[in-house]
TORGUTI-464725 format. One record per residue: x, y, z of N, C-alpha, C, CB in turn; residue in one letter. Coordinates in pm, whole numbers, padded with zeros to 5 digits, always signed. Glycine has a CB too. Example, Ala and Ser with C-alpha at 12.3 -4.5 7.8 and 13.67 -1.06 7.14 Angstrom:
2
+01319-00569+00780+01230-00450+00780+01320-00330+00780+01131-00447+00905a
+01285-00225+00708+01367-00106+00714+01290+00003+00787+01408-00060+00572s
***
This chain:
338
-00672-05956-01259-00541-05894-01237-00432-06001-01246-00537-05823-01099m
-00324-05968-01315-00213-06060-01335-00128-06068-01208-00128-06016-01455f
-00119-06187-01151-00033-06211-01035+00081-06303-01080-00115-06275-00914v
+00200-06249-01103+00310-06329-01158+00367-06428-01058+00420-06239-01207p
+00404-06544-01108+00476-06642-01027+00584-06703-01117+00379-06754-00969y
+00705-06704-01067+00819-06748-01146+00832-06899-01140+00949-06682-01097l
+00830-06962-01258+00840-07108-01267+00949-07145-01367+00704-07171-01308v
+01034-07235-01326+01137-07290-01416+01105-07437-01438+01283-07271-01357r
+01086-07474-01563+01051-07612-01594+01145-07668-01699+00906-07622-01642s
+01161-07799-01698+01247-07867-01794+01165-07907-01916+01315-07991-01731a
+01213-07869-02035+01147-07905-02160+01243-07983-02248+01094-07779-02234c
+01193-08038-02355+01276-08118-02445+01387-08036-02507+01190-08181-02554a
+01358-07906-02534+01458-07819-02597+01532-07732-02496+01392-07731-02699d
+01525-07768-02368+01597-07694-02265+01504-07638-02159+01677-07583-02327g
+01559-07580-02051+01476-07525-01943+01394-07406-01992+01564-07484-01825p
+01274-07390-01937+01186-07280-01974+01148-07202-01849+01061-07331-02046r
+01144-07069-01863+01107-06981-01753+00972-06918-01786+01216-06872-01728v
+00878-06922-01693+00744-06869-01716+00698-06787-01597+00645-06983-01744m
+00605-06692-01625+00547-06609-01520+00397-06628-01507+00577-06465-01546l
+00336-06712-01592+00195-06741-01578+00102-06653-01657+00159-06732-01439g
+00155-06578-01754+00071-06499-01843+00115-06528-01986+00079-06345-01811h
+00019-06558-02074+00052-06603-02209+00141-06505-02284-00074-06627-02287e
+00107-06377-02280+00185-06278-02354+00327-06265-02298+00115-06142-02349l
+00338-06260-02167+00469-06247-02103+00553-06372-02128+00454-06222-01952v
+00491-06489-02117+00564-06614-02139+00610-06627-02284+00476-06733-02100d
+00528-06578-02378+00569-06579-02519+00693-06491-02538+00455-06530-02609d
+00694-06377-02470+00810-06288-02480+00935-06354-02421+00782-06155-02409y
+00920-06422-02308+01034-06489-02246+01088-06600-02336+00995-06546-02109l
+01000-06664-02411+01046-06764-02509+01131-06699-02617+00927-06837-02572e
+01090-06580-02660+01168-06507-02760+01304-06468-02703+01092-06382-02806l
+01306-06422-02579+01433-06385-02515+01524-06508-02506+01408-06326-02374v
+01466-06624-02477+01545-06746-02463+01613-06785-02593+01456-06860-02416a
+01553-06750-02705+01614-06781-02834+01736-06692-02860+01512-06763-02948v
+01733-06570-02803+01835-06471-02834+01940-06453-02726+01770-06340-02860r
+01916-06508-02608+02005-06477-02496+02038-06602-02415+01942-06372-02406a
+02129-06583-02321+02171-06692-02234+02066-06720-02127+02305-06658-02168r
+02070-06840-02068+01973-06874-01962+01973-06775-01846+02002-07011-01909p
+02091-06726-01806+02095-06631-01695+02024-06501-01731+02240-06602-01655n
+02035-06459-01858+01968-06337-01903+01817-06357-01902+02016-06297-02043t
+01773-06475-01945+01629-06505-01945+01575-06502-01803+01602-06643-02010v
+01648-06563-01711+01604-06567-01572+01600-06426-01512+01696-06657-01489l
+01702-06345-01543+01705-06208-01491+01590-06126-01546+01838-06141-01524a
+01561-06144-01676+01449-06072-01738+01317-06113-01673+01445-06099-01890t
+01300-06243-01652+01177-06291-01589+01161-06235-01449+01176-06445-01585a
+01270-06229-01374+01262-06176-01238+01228-06027-01240+01395-06199-01164y
+01289-05953-01332+01259-05810-01343+01111-05788-01373+01345-05745-01453d
+01056-05867-01465+00915-05854-01500+00824-05896-01385+00884-05938-01625l
+00867-05997-01311+00790-06040-01194+00782-05927-01092+00853-06166-01130k
+00894-05861-01066+00896-05749-00971+00804-05637-01021+01040-05696-00952v
+00814-05606-01150+00734-05497-01206+00585-05523-01192+00769-05476-01352f
+00539-05639-01237+00395-05666-01234+00344-05690-01093+00362-05786-01320f
+00430-05736-01004+00388-05749-00864+00361-05612-00803+00496-05822-00783t
+00441-05514-00841+00427-05380-00784+00311-05304-00848+00557-05301-00801i
+00301-05308-00982+00196-05229-01048+00059-05295-01032+00228-05211-01198v
+00056-05429-01019-00070-05498-00993-00174-05484-01103-00128-05449-00868g
-00129-05487-01229-00222-05473-01341-00186-05573-01450-00220-05328-01397r
-00283-05598-01538-00258-05686-01652-00166-05614-01751-00391-05728-01721d
-00084-05689-01824+00012-05626-01918-00053-05532-02017+00086-05733-01994p
-00173-05565-02066-00238-05484-02169-00286-05349-02117-00355-05559-02226e
-00298-05335-01986-00356-05212-01929-00253-05119-01866-00460-05248-01826t
-00127-05157-01867-00023-05075-01805-00002-04946-01886+00111-05154-01794v
+00010-04832-01817+00034-04705-01885+00156-04636-01826-00091-04613-01876d
+00184-04515-01876+00303-04441-01833+00299-04414-01683+00315-04310-01910v
+00181-04381-01631+00171-04352-01487+00213-04472-01403+00028-04312-01451d
+00180-04592-01449+00221-04713-01377+00373-04726-01374+00158-04839-01442d
+00435-04697-01488+00582-04706-01497+00647-04604-01405+00629-04685-01642v
+00597-04482-01405+00654-04379-01318+00633-04411-01172+00593-04243-01351l
+00519-04470-01138+00495-04511-00999+00589-04623-00958+00348-04555-00980e
+00615-04715-01051+00711-04822-01026+00849-04763-01002+00714-04920-01145f
+00886-04667-01083+01016-04602-01067+01027-04535-00930+01038-04498-01178l
+00921-04469-00888+00921-04402-00757+00937-04505-00644+00791-04321-00737k
+00869-04619-00659+00878-04722-00555+01018-04781-00548+00776-04833-00582e
+01082-04796-00660+01217-04851-00661+01318-04756-00596+01261-04881-00804q
+01286-04628-00601+01374-04526-00541+01350-04510-00391+01353-04393-00610r
+01244-04571-00340+01208-04553-00199+01316-04614-00108+01069-04618-00169r
+01353-04545+00001+01457-04596+00092+01425-04737+00141+01474-04503+00212p
+01525-04821+00142+01506-04960+00184+01539-04981+00332+01593-05051+00100r
+01627-04898+00388+01671-04919+00527+01654-04793+00611+01817-04964+00529r
+01556-04712+00575+01534-04589+00650+01589-04469+00575+01597-04599+00788g
+01531-04353+00598+01567-04233+00522+01707-04182+00556+01467-04124+00547v
+01764-04225+00667+01896-04176+00707+02008-04269+00665+01901-04155+00856t
+01976-04381+00598+02077-04480+00560+02098-04475+00410+02035-04622+00605v
+02225-04456+00369+02260-04457+00228+02378-04550+00206+02293-04314+00177v
+02392-04597+00082+02508-04680+00048+02630-04593+00030+02481-04762-00079r
+02745-04643+00073+02869-04568+00058+02907-04559-00089+02981-04633+00139i
+02879-04666-00166+02922-04671-00306+02867-04556-00389+02880-04802-00368d
+02735-04531-00378+02674-04432-00467+02586-04330-00396+02594-04502-00570d
+02575-04338-00262+02496-04241-00189+02347-04257-00206+02535-04106-00229g
+02301-04370-00264+02159-04391-00288+02093-04456-00167+02138-04478-00412e
+01961-04432-00153+01885-04491-00044+01806-04613-00090+01791-04389+00017q
+01755-04609-00212+01679-04721-00266+01769-04816-00342+01567-04671-00356g
+01709-04883-00440+01789-04971-00523+01889-04890-00605+01699-05055-00615l
+01995-04953-00649+02095-04882-00727+02037-04840-00862+02220-04968-00746s
+02092-04733-00917+02045-04683-01046+02062-04789-01155+02120-04556-01084a
+02168-04867-01147+02192-04971-01248+02083-05078-01242+02331-05036-01228r
+02043-05116-01122+01938-05217-01108+01805-05166-01164+01921-05257-00960t
+01772-05042-01129+01646-04985-01178+01649-04971-01330+01620-04848-01113i
+01760-04928-01383+01772-04912-01528+01757-05045-01599+01907-04848-01565k
+01815-05151-01540+01803-05284-01600+01658-05331-01597+01893-05384-01526r
+01590-05307-01487+01450-05350-01476+01362-05275-01576+01398-05329-01333r
+01386-05146-01592+01310-05070-01690+01340-05119-01831+01342-04920-01678l
+01464-05158-01857+01499-05211-01989+01425-05341-02016+01650-05233-02001a
+01410-05424-01914+01335-05550-01930+01189-05521-01960+01346-05637-01803s
+01132-05424-01889+00992-05388-01912+00975-05326-02050+00942-05290-01802v
+01068-05239-02088+01060-05175-02220+01070-05279-02332+01172-05070-02235a
+01156-05380-02312+01169-05486-02412+01039-05563-02429+01279-05582-02373g
+00972-05593-02318+00844-05662-02326+00742-05580-02404+00790-05693-02186l
+00732-05451-02374+00629-05369-02438+00662-05334-02582+00608-05243-02359y
+00788-05335-02616+00822-05318-02758+00776-05441-02836+00974-05295-02777e
+00793-05556-02773+00744-05681-02834+00591-05679-02847+00788-05804-02748y
+00521-05634-02743+00376-05627-02748+00328-05522-02848+00319-05597-02610l
+00404-05414-02863+00367-05311-02961+00379-05365-03104+00456-05187-02944r
+00486-05439-03129+00505-05496-03262+00394-05596-03295+00643-05565-03271i
+00350-05669-03195+00242-05766-03215+00104-05700-03223+00243-05868-03103r
+00097-05572-03193-00030-05502-03200-00115-05515-03077-00106-05550-03316g
-00057-05566-02968-00131-05582-02843-00151-05447-02774-00059-05679-02748v
-00049-05362-02777-00058-05228-02720-00025-05127-02829+00039-05211-02598v
-00078-05006-02812-00057-04903-02914+00080-04837-02902-00165-04797-02903a
+00134-04830-02781+00263-04763-02760+00334-04825-02641+00244-04610-02739a
+00464-04807-02638+00544-04854-02526+00528-04757-02409+00694-04868-02567n
+00481-04802-02294+00458-04711-02181+00584-04666-02109+00368-04776-02083p
+00698-04725-02141+00824-04687-02075+00882-04567-02149+00926-04806-02072v
+00890-04450-02085+00945-04331-02152+01092-04351-02186+00928-04207-02063p
+01132-04299-02302+01273-04307-02341+01357-04211-02258+01289-04275-02491r
+01297-04103-02212+01369-04003-02135+01282-03880-02121+01504-03967-02201g
+01340-03773-02071+01268-03648-02053+01329-03543-02143+01270-03602-01905l
+01247-03473-02220+01296-03370-02310+01311-03238-02236+01202-03354-02430s
+01419-03168-02261+01442-03037-02201+01487-02941-02309+01547-03045-02087t
+01465-02814-02288+01509-02714-02384+01581-02603-02307+01389-02656-02466r
+01705-02580-02344+01781-02473-02283+01781-02352-02376+01926-02518-02251s
+01782-02232-02322+01781-02112-02407+01897-02114-02508+01788-01986-02321p
+01864-02096-02634+01967-02090-02737+02023-02224-02778+02077-02004-02691g
+01966-02331-02725+02017-02465-02757+01906-02553-02811+02080-02530-02633r
+01946-02657-02879+01848-02749-02936+01788-02835-02826+01913-02838-03044a
+01673-02895-02857+01609-02987-02762+01697-03109-02742+01469-03029-02812v
+01715-03147-02621+01796-03266-02592+01721-03355-02495+01935-03226-02535r
+01759-03480-02493+01693-03576-02405+01774-03604-02280+01666-03703-02479g
+01705-03614-02170+01769-03649-02043+01727-03790-02008+01731-03549-01929v
+01822-03880-01978+01784-04018-01946+01688-04023-01828+01908-04101-01915p
+01595-04117-01834+01500-04135-01725+01573-04177-01598+01394-04239-01763l
+01676-04258-01613+01760-04302-01501+01905-04268-01532+01743-04455-01473i
+01965-04190-01448+02107-04158-01464+02189-04262-01386+02139-04012-01414r
+02277-04329-01454+02362-04428-01387+02503-04372-01373+02364-04563-01466t
+02555-04369-01251+02690-04316-01232+02794-04408-01295+02720-04298-01082p
+02896-04348-01350+03005-04426-01409+03115-04440-01304+03060-04359-01541r
+03116-04552-01236+03211-04575-01128+03324-04666-01175+03141-04636-01006t
+03439-04649-01116+03554-04730-01151+03551-04860-01071+03686-04653-01125l
+03583-04973-01136+03587-05100-01064+03706-05107-00970+03591-05217-01163p
+03695-05190-00870+03804-05206-00774+03900-05315-00820+03749-05239-00635r
+04027-05292-00794+04129-05392-00826+04206-05424-00699+04226-05341-00940v
+04277-05534-00701+04357-05573-00585+04505-05552-00616+04331-05721-00545i
+04581-05515-00514+04723-05489-00536+04799-05621-00544+04781-05400-00424d
+04923-05619-00597+04999-05743-00616+05019-05825-00489+05133-05711-00673p
+05041-05760-00375+05063-05834-00250+04939-05913-00211+05102-05737-00137d
+04823-05852-00224+04699-05923-00190+04671-06033-00291+04581-05825-00184r
+04704-06007-00417+04684-06111-00519+04771-06233-00488+04718-06055-00659a
+04895-06210-00445+04984-06321-00410+04931-06395-00287+05128-06270-00384d
+04883-06320-00187+04830-06383-00066+04706-06466-00099+04795-06276+00041a
+04623-06414-00187+04502-06486-00228+04538-06614-00302+04413-06398-00317f
+04633-06604-00395+04674-06722-00471+04734-06829-00380+04775-06683-00580a
+04809-06785-00278+04870-06880-00185+04766-06951-00100+04969-06808-00095a
+04647-06892-00085+04542-06952-00002+04458-07054-00078+04452-06844+00053a
+04478-07068-00208+04404-07166-00287+04457-07306-00256+04416-07135-00438l
+04369-07405-00257+04406-07537-00206+04429-07642-00313+04301-07584-00113r
+04381-07621-00433+04395-07724-00538+04448-07661-00666+04260-07794-00564t
+04505-07748-00751+04553-07699-00881+04437-07653-00967+04632-07808-00953e
+04321-07717-00952+04202-07672-01024+04170-07527-00989+04081-07761-00992r
+04172-07497-00859+04140-07361-00815+04245-07262-00864+04129-07355-00663d
+04373-07303-00860+04479-07214-00908+04465-07187-01057+04617-07275-00878r
+04425-07287-01132+04406-07270-01277+04291-07174-01305+04381-07405-01345a
+04180-07189-01234+04066-07101-01257+04098-06956-01223+03946-07147-01174m
+04168-06936-01110+04205-06800-01071+04306-06742-01171+04264-06798-00928v
+04399-06824-01218+04496-06777-01317+04427-06734-01446+04600-06886-01348a
+04321-06804-01484+04247-06767-01605+04186-06629-01591+04137-06870-01634a
+04142-06592-01471+04082-06461-01449+04188-06354-01422+03985-06467-01333m
+04289-06388-01342+04388-06291-01299+04492-06262-01406+04456-06339-01174l
+04525-06361-01489+04627-06342-01592+04571-06343-01734+04732-06448-01580f
+04446-06390-01749+04385-06391-01882+04265-06301-01893+04346-06530-01918g
+04212-06255-01779+04097-06165-01781+03966-06231-01819+04124-06054-01875g
+03957-06362-01804+03832-06431-01840+03723-06400-01739+03854-06583-01849l
+03601-06393-01787+03485-06380-01701+03459-06512-01630+03360-06335-01781r
+03383-06506-01522+03350-06628-01448+03282-06731-01537+03260-06595-01328r
+03183-06686-01615+03110-06778-01702+03200-06836-01810+02990-06709-01766c
+03300-06759-01853+03393-06807-01956+03487-06914-01900+03474-06690-02013e
+03528-06896-01775+03611-06997-01710+03534-07127-01697+03658-06948-01571v
+03411-07118-01648+03331-07239-01628+03288-07302-01760+03209-07206-01544l
+03286-07224-01868+03247-07275-01998+03358-07339-02077+03188-07167-02077g
+03482-07332-02027+03595-07390-02099+03579-07542-02112+03726-07357-02028l
+03612-07593-02230+03612-07737-02254+03755-07784-02278+03521-07772-02375r
+03776-07911-02265+03910-07966-02285+03963-07931-02424+03909-08118-02266l
+03876-07933-02523+03919-07908-02661+03948-07761-02688+03814-07957-02757e
+03913-07673-02593+03936-07530-02613+04079-07489-02580+03840-07451-02528d
+04156-07578-02520+04292-07544-02477+04392-07565-02589+04331-07628-02355l
+04485-07473-02602+04596-07485-02697+04726-07456-02622+04578-07388-02820n
+04777-07554-02546+04896-07530-02465+05019-07491-02546+04927-07652-02384p
+05031-07545-02668+05148-07515-02750+05162-07367-02780+05141-07592-02879g
+05050-07298-02797+05053-07155-02826+05010-07071-02706+04964-07125-02945e
+04986-07136-02592+04941-07068-02470+04817-06983-02497+05053-06979-02413s
+04722-07042-02566+04597-06972-02598+04478-07062-02568+04595-06928-02747r
+04362-06998-02546+04238-07072-02525+04130-07014-02616+04194-07066-02377v
+04037-07099-02654+03924-07059-02736+03805-07036-02644+03892-07167-02844f
+03749-06916-02646+03633-06882-02565+03510-06904-02652+03640-06735-02511i
+03442-07016-02631+03325-07050-02713+03197-06989-02661+03310-07200-02721a
+03196-06954-02531+03074-06902-02468+03101-06768-02403+03020-07001-02364e
+03141-06670-02485+03164-06536-02434+03035-06461-02412+03253-06459-02529g
+03044-06344-02354+02926-06262-02326+02857-06227-02457+02965-06134-02249k
+02725-06242-02458+02649-06213-02577+02665-06316-02687+02688-06080-02629g
+02724-06432-02653+02741-06536-02753+02860-06514-02844+02619-06549-02835g
+02944-06414-02814+03059-06384-02898+03177-06474-02862+03099-06237-02885h
+03247-06521-02963+03362-06609-02944+03492-06533-02971+03351-06732-03037q
+03600-06580-02909+03731-06520-02934+03840-06618-02892+03746-06385-02858r
+03961-06592-02937+04079-06670-02898+04174-06575-02827+04149-06738-03024i
+04214-06611-02705+04298-06521-02626+04419-06596-02569+04216-06457-02511v
+04530-06525-02555+04647-06585-02488+04630-06579-02337+04777-06513-02530p
+04689-06675-02269+04690-06677-02122+04829-06720-02076+04579-06774-02064i
+04870-06667-01963+05001-06698-01906+05023-06848-01893+05015-06632-01769s
+05150-06889-01906+05185-07031-01892+05155-07083-01752+05333-07052-01924k
+05141-06994-01655+05105-07038-01520+04970-07110-01523+05099-06917-01422r
+04880-07060-01607+04749-07124-01620+04764-07265-01673+04658-07042-01713f
+04841-07283-01779+04854-07414-01840+04933-07510-01750+04922-07402-01975f
+05026-07460-01671+05098-07545-01577+05002-07600-01471+05214-07466-01509t
+04916-07513-01416+04819-07557-01317+04717-07652-01379+04747-07437-01254s
+04675-07625-01503+04579-07712-01570+04639-07850-01590+04537-07652-01705v
+04766-07856-01631+04830-07985-01652+04834-08067-01524+04972-07966-01707a
+04870-08002-01413+04874-08072-01284+04733-08116-01241+04937-07982-01177d
+04637-08031-01265+04498-08063-01231+04450-08184-01310+04407-07943-01258y
+04476-08185-01440+04431-08296-01523+04501-08427-01486+04456-08265-01670l
+04625-08418-01444+04700-08539-01411+04664-08595-01274+04848-08511-01417e
+04642-08507-01175+04631-08555-01038+04492-08540-00977+04728-08484-00953w
+04409-08448-01027+04287-08416-00954+04158-08447-01031+04288-08272-00918e
+04153-08420-01159+04028-08438-01232+03991-08585-01240+04039-08378-01374r
+03869-08622-01200+03827-08763-01204+03838-08820-01346+03684-08778-01152p
+03896-08937-01356+03915-08999-01487+03782-09039-01550+04005-09120-01475q
+03682-09061-01466+03553-09106-01519+03453-08992-01534+03495-09213-01428d
+03501-08867-01532+03410-08754-01548+03342-08763-01685+03487-08619-01534a
+03210-08753-01685+03133-08772-01808+03098-08640-01875+03005-08849-01779a
+03184-08540-01864+03161-08410-01926+03289-08363-01992+03113-08308-01822t
+03272-08281-02097+03390-08225-02162+03428-08091-02102+03366-08210-02311d
+03353-08045-02001+03390-07922-01932+03524-07942-01863+03281-07880-01830r
+03607-07840-01869+03740-07852-01810+03735-07863-01659+03826-07733-01850l
+03659-07776-01596+03661-07770-01450+03536-07839-01392+03668-07624-01402f
+03561-07938-01308+03453-08018-01250+03466-08021-01099+03454-08160-01308v
+03359-08069-01035+03356-08085-00889+03449-08201-00851+03210-08111-00838v
+03525-08183-00743+03623-08285-00703+03576-08373-00589+03751-08218-00663l
+03464-08335-00524+03418-08410-00408+03276-08462-00432+03423-08323-00282k
+03242-08566-00358+03107-08621-00362+03009-08520-00298+03101-08759-00290e
+02882-08519-00334+02815-08618-00420+02814-08583-00568+02676-08638-00374p
+02865-08463-00605+02861-08419-00745+02995-08435-00813+02816-08274-00753r
+03079-08522-00761+03213-08542-00815+03206-08576-00964+03285-08653-00739r
+03284-08503-01043+03290-08528-01186+03193-08447-01268+03267-08669-01212g
+03100-08375-01202+03004-08292-01274+03061-08150-01291+02868-08288-01200q
+03014-08077-01393+03067-07941-01416+03051-07853-01293+02996-07876-01535p
+03154-07774-01264+03149-07683-01152+03052-07570-01183+03291-07627-01120l
+02974-07529-01084+02874-07423-01102+02933-07287-01065+02748-07452-01018s
+02859-07182-01102+02901-07047-01065+02904-07030-00914+02808-06943-01128a
+02804-07088-00846+02802-07080-00700+02922-07152-00640+02672-07140-00646a
+02962-07262-00702+03078-07335-00654+03206-07254-00667+03092-07466-00728g
+03223-07187-00781+03341-07105-00800+03341-06987-00703+03349-07055-00945l
+03225-06925-00682+03217-06815-00586+03254-06861-00445+03076-06754-00586d
+03213-06982-00410+03245-07036-00278+03395-07059-00264+03170-07167-00253e
+03459-07105-00370+03605-07127-00369+03677-06994-00349+03652-07195-00500i
+03636-06892-00423+03699-06760-00413+03676-06701-00274+03644-06666-00521v
+03555-06714-00221+03525-06659-00088+03607-06728+00020+03377-06673-00057a
+03623-06860+00008+03702-06932+00108+03847-06890+00107+03691-07080+00085g
+03907-06878-00012+04047-06835-00022+04063-06691+00025+04099-06851-00166a
+03965-06608-00004+03970-06469+00040+03972-06460+00193+03849-06390-00015r
+03888-06539+00258+03886-06537+00406+04017-06589+00462+03769-06622+00460r
+04070-06695+00405+04196-06750+00456+04312-06654+00437+04227-06882+00387r
+04304-06571+00332+04412-06474+00305+04393-06345+00383+04419-06444+00156a
+04278-06333+00453+04253-06213+00531+04218-06092+00446+04371-06182+00614g
+04158-06114+00330+04118-06004+00241+03971-05976+00263+04147-06040+00090i
+03938-05849+00283+03801-05813+00318+03704-05833+00203+03796-05669+00364e
+03743-05793+00084+03652-05803-00031+03730-05844-00155+03579-05670-00055q
+03676-05944-00227+03738-05989-00352+03636-06074-00427+03870-06069-00325l
+03618-06045-00554+03525-06121-00637+03594-06167-00765+03401-06035-00671t
+03528-06255-00837+03581-06302-00964+03601-06185-01061+03488-06407-01027c
+03507-06092-01063+03517-05981-01157+03630-05886-01119+03385-05905-01164h
+03662-05877-00990+03776-05796-00949+03907-05854-01003+03781-05785-00797q
+03914-05986-01008+04033-06051-01065+04047-06013-01211+04027-06204-01049l
+03937-06012-01284+03937-05974-01425+03980-05828-01441+03797-05996-01488r
+03924-05738-01361+03961-05597-01368+04109-05578-01334+03874-05514-01273h
+04157-05653-01236+04298-05642-01198+04388-05683-01313+04326-05729-01074t
+04351-05788-01385+04429-05833-01500+04447-05721-01601+04361-05954-01566c
+04339-05658-01643+04347-05557-01749+04414-05429-01701+04208-05526-01801f
+04398-05399-01573+04467-05281-01518+04618-05303-01522+04422-05253-01373t
+04661-05421-01482+04806-05449-01483+04860-05453-01627+04835-05583-01412r
+04783-05507-01720+04826-05511-01859+04841-05369-01915+04727-05592-01944l
+04748-05282-01878+04758-05144-01925+04878-05074-01864+04630-05067-01892r
+04902-05097-01735+05017-05036-01669+05147-05083-01732+05017-05069-01520e
+05147-05206-01785+05267-05260-01850+05282-05213-01993+05263-05412-01848a
+05188-05131-02041+05201-05073-02174+05121-05139-02284+05340-05074-02211g
+05034-05234-02251+04954-05300-02353+04857-05200-02415+04878-05421-02294m
+04846-05200-02548+04759-05106-02618+04614-05128-02581+04776-05119-02769a
+04539-05018-02580+04399-05026-02540+04319-05117-02633+04337-04885-02538l
+04350-05113-02763+04280-05199-02858+04309-05346-02832+04319-05163-03001e
+04431-05377-02790+04466-05515-02758+04392-05561-02633+04618-05530-02739a
+04380-05473-02533+04306-05506-02412+04158-05529-02447+04320-05394-02306i
+04106-05448-02537+03967-05466-02580+03946-05605-02639+03929-05359-02683q
+04039-05650-02724+04028-05783-02784+04041-05892-02679+04134-05802-02892a
+04135-05874-02586+04155-05972-02479+04031-05982-02391+04277-05935-02395q
+03969-05868-02361+03854-05864-02271+03726-05909-02339+03835-05725-02217a
+03721-05902-02472+03598-05936-02541+03495-05826-02533+03540-06062-02483g
+03541-05700-02522+03450-05586-02519+03403-05554-02660+03518-05463-02455h
+03274-05529-02677+03222-05490-02809+03251-05345-02838+03072-05516-02817r
+03266-05263-02736+03292-05120-02753+03420-05081-02681+03174-05037-02702s
+03499-04996-02744+03623-04950-02682+03593-04867-02558+03706-04868-02781i
+03471-04811-02549+03435-04731-02432+03439-04815-02305+03297-04669-02450e
+03406-04942-02316+03409-05030-02198+03552-05055-02152+03341-05164-02228s
+03647-05039-02244+03787-05067-02212+03857-04944-02156+03861-05115-02336t
+03803-04827-02182+03871-04703-02141+03884-04689-01990+03798-04584-02197r
+03802-04760-01914+03813-04748-01768+03951-04789-01720+03705-04834-01699i
+04018-04876-01794+04149-04923-01749+04258-04818-01767+04187-05050-01823y
+04229-04714-01848+04319-04600-01852+04322-04531-01716+04277-04501-01963l
+04205-04517-01656+04193-04445-01530+04236-04532-01411+04051-04396-01509h
+04227-04664-01426+04270-04752-01317+04422-04766-01313+04205-04889-01333l
+04486-04756-01430+04631-04768-01434+04694-04650-01360+04682-04774-01581a
+04778-04679-01262+04829-04575-01172+04911-04468-01242+04912-04638-01066n
+04988-04507-01343+05083-04412-01400+05032-04342-01526+05210-04482-01431d
+04917-04383-01580+04874-04326-01708+04838-04179-01695+04754-04404-01762w
+04744-04145-01606+04700-04007-01593+04814-03919-01543+04582-03998-01498l
+04890-03969-01446+05002-03890-01393+05105-03862-01502+05068-03962-01274a
+05133-03963-01585+05230-03945-01692+05181-03846-01797+05260-04077-01758g
+05052-03857-01835+04996-03763-01933+04996-03621-01878+04854-03805-01971e
+04962-03606-01753+04961-03473-01691+05102-03415-01685+04900-03480-01550y
+05197-03498-01647+05335-03451-01635+05388-03403-01770+05424-03561-01580r
+05363-03480-01876+05411-03441-02008+05345-03311-02056+05386-03554-02110r
+05215-03299-02031+05146-03177-02071+05197-03056-01994+04994-03192-02050a
+05220-03074-01864+05269-02963-01781+05408-02921-01823+05268-03002-01633l
+05492-03017-01857+05627-02984-01906+05621-02903-02034+05708-03111-01928e
+05526-02938-02122+05511-02863-02248+05465-02720-02221+05412-02933-02342a
+05372-02705-02123+05323-02571-02088+05435-02487-02027+05205-02580-01989i
+05511-02548-01937+05622-02476-01874+05724-02433-01977+05689-02562-01768d
+05749-02519-02076+05848-02486-02179+05804-02366-02261+05871-02606-02271a
+05670-02353-02282+05618-02239-02359+05628-02109-02282+05474-02263-02398q
+05630-02119-02150+05629-01997-02067+05769-01949-02027+05548-02021-01942n
+05872-02023-02069+06009-01983-02036+06045-01857-02115+06110-02099-02067i
+06082-01749-02048+06116-01625-02118+06243-01642-02201+06135-01510-02018p
+06248-01574-02313+06366-01584-02401+06480-01500-02345+06332-01538-02545e
***
């Protein structure tokens, strides 16, 4: 029986993630060629959870094992009377379960192509037939489409005032005024900056996609002060944002480090909840409220699909109300008696 154990090792061509089974480890190597390290690690963890629960070798897993895994993931975690406020679920969130099933499905598609298994045991969905209608598929996991949270201008100002260094102000400005993701902020290099045109080159966007985006001059003002007064002159990295204190002074700032900075400023500002991604969502919501075209927001955000950008229509306070008001005025005008 396969008992997975997650191991991260350093190799000549970069870090490697393994679970202790030749077939699974071969698949993780393939994922590493196509995806970022964080994606590889997340995939490995998902597979570790799956095989720990099903307790079988990869070659022997069948549909019943997958359905039993799904049932276990849905099992209440904190008692049958406790649900999350966000989605009303008792077990893991639908998004988490869907991601784990996608990781498992990816592995078995790889094994199917190699001829190790005859079919992928992860069902694509459930087929249903309604009277008078064609057969349609129902997703195995339904994920709710929820709107992201944004912060209002007063809280954004209070949060910015609680930041202690120009480095921190520059990083927050990149997210709040440029909509950069956390990984994109940390991936910025000195050569990626174009202060003359107030633009930055995103070399490490999501999915490996690159783009050039404008950012407010506030970002470049804070960056200039940071480079002049705070960034160690002997830093041996081309990453823009580095650690300012010992023992890692001069080394690239980590995601955990940025999260700690945001959490500290949030507490000092008296804000209950605030994340890096909320700053990004707030940026695009404000841009939409100011009249920026949806296609332009899509380019700024680095979204591959316009559907990912449409949420900012619903977050913008005046968009739906304005559309409703104009439609209602047109209806009223049609009903005015001659």
